[in-house]
C-alpha positions in Angstrom: 77.2 113.8 90.9 78.6 114.8 94.5 74.4 113.9 95.7 74.5 110.9 95.2 74.4 109.1 98.8 77.0 106.6 100.1 74.7 104.1 100.2 74.1 105.3 96.5 77.5 104.9 95.4 78.0 101.2 96.5 77.9 99.8 92.8 80.3 102.1 91.4 84.1 101.5 90.7 86.6 102.7 93.4 88.0 105.2 90.3 85.0 107.1 90.5 84.3 106.7 94.3 87.6 108.4 94.8 86.7 111.0 92.8 83.1 111.8 94.1 83.5 110.6 97.9 83.6 113.2 100.5 82.6 116.1 98.5 79.7 118.2 99.2 80.2 121.2 97.1 76.8 123.1 97.4 77.2 123.2 101.4 80.4 125.2 100.3 78.8 127.5 97.7 79.3 125.3 94.9 83.1 125.0 95.4 84.4 121.6 94.1 86.8 120.8 97.0 85.8 121.4 100.5 87.9 124.3 101.8 90.4 124.4 104.6 88.7 124.9 108.1 91.2 126.2 110.5 89.6 126.8 114.3 89.4 125.6 117.9 86.4 127.7 119.0 82.8 126.9 117.2 80.3 129.2 118.2 76.7 128.8 119.3 73.7 130.5 118.6 71.8 130.4 122.0 71.9 129.1 125.6 69.9 126.0 125.1 72.4 125.1 121.9 75.3 125.6 124.1 74.5 123.4 126.9 73.0 120.8 124.7 76.3 121.3 122.7 73.9 121.1 119.7 76.3 121.9 116.9 77.9 119.9 114.0 81.3 120.7 115.0 81.2 121.3 119.1 84.9 122.1 119.3 87.9 122.3 116.8 89.1 118.7 118.4 85.7 117.0 117.7 86.5 117.7 114.0 85.6 120.5 111.3 84.0 120.3 107.6 87.9 119.4 106.3 88.4 116.6 108.5 84.7 115.0 108.2 85.0 115.3 104.3 88.4 112.6 104.7 86.7 110.5 107.2 83.5 110.1 104.9 85.3 109.5 101.9 87.7 107.2 102.9 85.1 105.1 105.3 83.3 104.7 101.8 86.4 103.3 100.2 87.5 101.3 102.8 83.6 99.8 102.9 84.4 100.4 106.8 81.8 102.0 109.7 83.4 104.9 110.3 87.4 106.4 110.5 89.3 108.6 112.3 92.5 110.7 111.4 95.9 110.9 112.9 98.8 112.9 112.5 101.0 110.5 111.0 100.8 106.5 110.5 102.7 105.9 113.9 100.2 107.7 115.8 97.2 105.5 114.0 98.8 102.4 114.7 99.0 104.0 118.9 95.2 104.9 118.6 94.7 101.6 117.2 96.4 99.6 119.6 95.1 101.8 122.5 91.7 101.5 121.5 91.9 97.4 122.0 94.1 97.0 124.7 94.0 97.4 128.7 96.2 96.4 131.5 96.6 92.8 131.8 96.2 91.9 127.8 98.4 89.8 126.1 98.4 90.6 122.5 99.9 88.5 119.1 102.0 91.1 116.8 103.4 89.8 113.7 107.2 89.6 113.7 107.3 91.4 110.4 106.1 94.3 111.7 106.7 98.2 111.0 109.9 98.5 113.2 108.3 101.5 115.1 105.0 99.1 115.8 107.4 96.9 117.7 108.9 99.7 119.9 105.8 100.9 120.5 104.8 97.3 121.7 107.8 96.7 123.6 108.2 99.8 125.4 104.8 102.2 126.2 102.5 99.0 125.9 104.9 97.1 128.1 104.5 99.9 130.5 100.8 99.8 130.7 101.1 95.7 131.7 100.4 94.9 128.4 102.7 91.8 126.9 103.1 91.1 123.3 104.3 87.7 121.8 105.6 87.9 118.3 104.4 85.4 115.9 105.6 84.3 112.4 103.7 86.0 109.7 103.3 82.9 108.2 101.5 80.6 110.8 98.2 81.0 109.3 95.6 79.0 111.6 98.7 77.7 113.6 98.2 81.5 115.7 95.4 79.4 117.5 98.5 77.7 119.6 99.7 81.1 120.9 96.1 82.4 122.5 95.7 82.7 126.1 93.0 83.3 128.2 94.5 87.1 128.4 95.0 87.5 124.5 92.9 90.5 123.6 94.3 91.0 119.9 96.3 89.8 116.7 98.0 92.8 114.8 98.9 91.9 111.0 100.8 93.7 108.5 100.9 92.2 105.0 102.8 92.4 103.3 105.6 92.2 106.2 107.6 95.4 106.5 110.7 95.2 104.6 110.6 91.2 103.9 107.4 91.0 102.5 105.9 87.9 104.0 101.8 87.4 103.1 99.9 86.4 105.5 96.9 84.4 105.6 94.2 86.8 106.6 91.1 84.7 106.2 92.5 81.8 108.7 93.8 84.1 111.2 90.4 86.3 111.5 88.4 83.0 111.5 90.5 82.0 114.8 90.0 85.2 116.2 86.5 85.4 115.3 86.3 82.3 117.2 88.0 83.4 120.2 86.2 87.0 120.4 89.8 88.6 120.0 90.1 91.9 117.9 92.0 92.1 114.8 94.2 94.9 113.6 95.9 95.3 110.3 98.7 97.6 109.0 97.3 97.9 105.3 99.7 100.8 104.0 101.2 98.7 101.5 98.2 98.0 99.7 95.8 100.6 100.4 92.0 99.8 100.7 92.3 99.7 96.7 94.4 96.7 96.7 93.4 95.2 99.6 89.4 95.6 101.6 90.4 94.4 105.4 87.1 94.9 106.6 85.8 92.7 104.1 87.9 89.8 105.4 86.6 90.2 108.6 89.3 92.5 110.1 88.0 95.0 113.0 90.6 97.6 112.5 92.4 98.7 109.3 95.2 101.5 109.5 97.0 103.3 106.7 99.8 105.4 106.6 97.9 108.4 104.5 101.8 109.7 104.2 102.6 107.2 101.6 99.9 106.2 98.7 97.3 108.6 99.8 99.6 111.9 99.8 101.6 110.6 96.9 103.7 113.8 96.7 106.2 113.4 100.1 104.8 116.6 101.5 102.4 115.4 104.6 102.1 113.1 107.6 98.9 111.5 107.9 97.6 108.5 109.4 93.9 106.8 109.2 92.0 104.0 111.1 89.0 102.6 109.8 86.5 100.4 112.1 83.7 98.2 111.4 80.6 99.0 113.3 81.6 96.5 116.2 84.6 98.8 116.9 83.8 102.1 115.7 82.5 103.5 118.5 84.9 102.4 120.8 87.8 104.1 118.3 86.0 107.1 118.2 85.7 107.4 121.9 89.4 106.3 122.0 89.9 109.5 119.5 88.0 111.9 121.0 89.9 111.1 124.5 93.3 111.9 122.9 92.1 114.8 120.6 94.8 113.3 118.3 94.2 116.1 115.2 95.9 116.1 112.6 97.0 119.8 110.7 93.9 121.2 108.1 96.6 121.6 105.7 97.9 118.0 105.7 94.0 116.7 105.8 93.5 119.3 102.8 96.5 117.8 100.9 95.2 114.2 101.6 91.9 115.0 100.1 93.2 115.9 96.8 96.1 113.1 97.0 92.7 110.7 97.0 91.0 112.1 93.7 94.3 110.5 92.0 95.4 107.7 94.1 94.2 104.7 92.0 95.9 106.4 88.9 98.7 106.7 90.6 98.7 103.4 92.7 98.2 101.6 89.1 101.0 103.1 87.7 103.1 102.3 90.9 101.9 98.8 90.5 103.1 98.9 86.8 106.4 100.7 86.7 107.1 98.8 90.4 106.7 95.5 88.4 108.8 96.7 85.2 112.0 97.4 87.5 111.4 94.1 89.8 111.4 91.9 86.6 114.5 93.5 85.3 116.3 93.5 88.9 115.2 89.3 89.0 116.8 89.2 85.7 120.6 90.1 87.0 123.3 88.0 88.2 124.0 90.8 90.9 120.1 89.7 92.6 119.9 86.5 94.6 116.0 87.0 95.1 113.2 89.7 94.5 110.9 90.1 97.0 107.6 91.1 95.0 104.5 89.5 96.0 103.2 89.9 92.5 106.0 87.6 91.4 105.2 84.1 90.8 108.8 83.3 92.4 108.1 85.3 95.5 107.1 83.1 98.6 103.6 84.2 99.2 102.5 84.5 95.5 99.6 82.1 95.6 97.9 83.6 98.8 98.3 87.3 97.3 97.2 86.4 94.1 94.2 85.1 95.8 93.3 88.1 98.6 94.8 90.8 96.6 93.7 92.8 93.6 96.7 94.5 93.0 100.6 95.4 94.0 101.8 98.7 95.1 105.6 100.0 93.8 107.2 98.8 97.2 109.5 95.8 97.2 112.4 94.2 98.5 115.8 92.5 96.9 118.6 90.3 98.2 121.9 90.7 96.8 124.5 88.3 95.7 127.3 88.7 99.0 129.1 91.6 98.5 131.1 94.0 100.9 129.9 97.0 102.3 132.4 99.0 100.3 130.6 97.9 97.2 127.0 98.3 98.5 128.4 101.8 99.2 129.4 102.4 96.1 126.3 101.3 94.5 124.1 103.5 96.7 125.9 106.8 96.6 126.2 107.0 93.0 122.7 106.6 92.3 121.1 109.8 90.7 117.5 109.2 90.4 116.8 107.1 93.6 117.5 108.7 96.8 117.9 107.2 100.0 115.0 108.1 102.8 112.9 106.0 105.7 109.6 106.4 103.3 107.9 105.8 100.1 104.9 106.2 97.8 105.4 109.5 96.6 106.4 110.4 93.0 110.1 109.7 93.4 111.9 106.5 93.6 113.6 105.7 97.0 116.0 103.0 98.1 117.5 101.8 101.7 119.3 99.0 102.9 118.0 96.9 105.6 119.0 94.2 108.1 116.0 92.5 110.5 118.2 90.1 112.1 118.1 92.9 115.4 114.2 93.1 115.3 112.9 89.3 114.6 112.1 86.9 117.5 109.8 84.8 116.1 111.8 84.0 113.0 115.2 84.3 111.5 116.4 86.5 109.0 119.7 85.7 107.5 119.9 86.4 103.8 123.7 85.6 102.6 123.8 89.0 101.0 122.9 92.5 101.3 118.9 93.4 101.4 117.9 96.7 99.3 114.1 98.0 99.9 113.2 99.8 96.7 109.7 102.2 96.0 109.5 102.9 92.4 108.1 106.1 91.8 107.0 108.0 88.4 110.2 108.5 86.1 110.8 106.4 83.3 111.7 103.0 84.0 114.6 102.9 81.2 116.1 105.8 83.1 115.7 104.2 86.1 117.4 100.7 84.9 120.1 103.1 83.4 120.8 104.5 86.7 120.6 101.3 88.5 122.6 99.6 85.6 125.3 101.9 86.6 124.9 101.5 90.4 125.9 97.7 89.6 128.7 98.8 87.2 130.4 100.5 90.1 129.6 98.1 92.8 131.6 95.3 90.9 134.0 97.4 90.5 134.5 98.3 94.2 134.3 94.6 94.5 
């Protein structure tokens, strides 16, 4: 029952934790879901309480019962010491980085990270006097050779954004621990259900709740969880910025949390069906899906992850832009949009060449990233097959 403490639920399966974490119905007159608390001002009953700021919530920016419910639940699911929320995934990335760096620091960032992460490092952090070196995500323990006396942190994202390289987390964390460096990971693809970074010794873990936590493409949210060594500093940075998400978004994320494992398991199942089907098409040169044995990094994925989400990429055999447009423009079930993790299927073309510096991205053909939703996979196959027929006709 929801009266069970966080500690008392440690032996429960994630599916059970997701139903009960962060809920305290009898603090809210028995209502199952924590209500939406909107507000800025918090009243104090006495002068002494006001002077001492003796209140569970001192002001709206510090938090509300709604935000506390999600923070508490995510902390439990992520096996962390604490969690803070942010208005978007990118805001969570910025918050994590600003927690760990100061002027004069040097940081190591995977060459395959989410492109806005790279932009943040190359602009705002650069103006702050922070130097960024991008590294080959497959470097493993060799990352030690890139560390300098002023190196402060290592930023991971696995699989790599768009190109799906799998990083050797234990090897990189071992180097970081030996050198006293902070480790940060963008764990949006796997979520804590398929990869629990803090169990590998990662200090700060980022999640774009916009994606699978939401599950419905109707909110923006970011989360940063931390281990005991870093949570105090993370919370201090968060409070300094007052980086508050909207209460309705937090409420919707709490609702999404309850069914997240069910949706994620279905996304995994559906994604593999479509990935395997695409791997058999003559128009496809390679499928970049970590759960496929043919994908580079599969062995490490199998060692460290417990599942795969519904997001993956494919490399097409060479074709013209006209043929690619014919394929994409006629799709009826796949929307073209820069997100993923919702109930609807999506596809985008991409080209990493303009934002890689430590590695070379040079496939012979066009690259597409797919997010497989909850439609029937036979309907999705038919939509794609018709697209390939248009592609062939245009060629």
